[in-house]
N, C-alpha and C positions, 0 to 999 in steps of 0.2 A: 504494500500500500504506500503510494508516494505521498509525501507531505505537500500540502497546498501552499505552504509558505515558501515561495521562491524569491530570490533576490529581485527579479523583475517586478513581482507583485508588490513587494515592499516599496520599491522605488515609485511605482504607479500610485500607491496609497499615499506616500509622502507628497508627490506632485499634486494629487487630487486635494489633499488637505491644504496645501499651499494655495491652490487656486480658490478653494472655498474661503479661506481667510482673506485673501486679496480681494475677491469679489465682494465679500461682506463689508470690508472696510471702504471700498470705493462706493458701494451702494449707500452705506451710511453717510458718507460725505456728501453725495449728490442729493440724497433725500433731505438731509438737514439743510443744505444750501437752498433747495427748492422750497422747503417749508419757511425758511426765514424770508425769502423773497416774497412768498405768498402772504405772509403776515404783514409785511410792509405794504404790499400792494392792496391788501384788504383794508388797511388803515387809510390809505389814500382814497380808496373807493368810498369809505365811510365819511371822511372829512369833506370830500368833494360832492357828496350825496349822489354818487353814480350807482344807482341800484341795478340789479339784475332781475329778470322775470323769474317766477318760481321754478320752471324747468331748468333754466341756466343756473340758478342758485343750487338746486339739487345736484346738478352735474358737478359743480365746483366742490360741493361738500363731499360727495362720494368719490368721484374720479380723481379730482385734482388734489384733495387733501387726505382723505381716508385711505384710498387704495395704495398710494406710495408708502404710507406708514405701515399698513398691513403687509405689503410686499417686503418691507424691510425686516419686519418680525419674522416672516417666513424664510428670508435669506439666511438669518442667523439660526434657523432651526433645521430639522431634518427635511423640511419641505423646501429646500433651497431652489430647486428647479421651478416649482410653482411660484415662488417669490420672484424669481427673475422674469418669468412670463408675465406675471401681474404687473411688475414694475415697468416692463417694456410697453405693455399695452396701455397702462394708465398714463405714462409719460407721453406716449405718442398721441393718445386721445386728448390730453391736456394741451399739447403743442398745437394740434389742429384747432381746438376750441379757442385758444388764446390768439392764434394768428387770425382766425376769422373775426373774432369780436374786437380785437385791439387794432387791427390793421386793414381789414377788408371792408366790413360793413359800416356804413355811416350810422353811428349811434352815439349816445353819450359816453359809451365805453371806448370810443376810438381815440387813439393817442393824439391825433391832430386837433381834437376838440377840447383838450385840457387847458386850463388857464395857465398863464405865466406866473404862477405862485409857487411857493415851496412845495405844497401838496400836489400841484399839477406836475411839477418836475419829478417829484417822487413817484407819481403815478406812471409817467412816461418811462422813467429809468427802470422801474420794476416791470413794466410791460415789456421792455426789451430784455430784462434779465430772466423772465420766466421762460421764454422759448429757448434761451441758451441752456438753462438747467434742464429743461425738458428734453431737448435734443441730446444732451450728454447722457441723461438718465436712460432714454430709449436706446441709445447706442450701446451703453455699457451693459444693459440688460441683455440685448441680443449678442453682444460680444462674449459675455460670460456664459450664455447658453451655448454658443458655438464651441467654446473651449470645453465645457462640460460634455457636450456631445462627442467631441473629438477624443477626449480623455476616456470616456466610457467605451467608445468603440475600440480604442487601443487595449483596454482591459479585457474586452471580450475576445479579441484576437489572440491574446497571450495565453 
């Protein structure tokens, strides 16, 4: 009976653990950055009295705020793959939502309609910061999913 502990398997386990830790750390950084930009953007919305309709508000609460935090918790758990998928989807959905509302459709939420005040500038800067963090978050989620897929296929071949 051959032992299942082979040097190749130990190295793959170490590599996989390293990828897990690295992905979790990167995900933590981007989710925290996204949350901080969202908080500042939300404050600017409130101060400028730029409201959202109920469906848009629900989307923001669930997809933009809660899903990345839930994804982060999953990335640090045994459900890492599910967390990466949820993060990628929520960040991509947030990116599309923000681009549409802040840059495409003419509404009180558009960046060009904000006043030249401190809160108006905060609104505009955070409106530009959100798609940056969301694009990075979506990319990192897909990137680490790709690495996990590649690593697991190597382990299967061994």
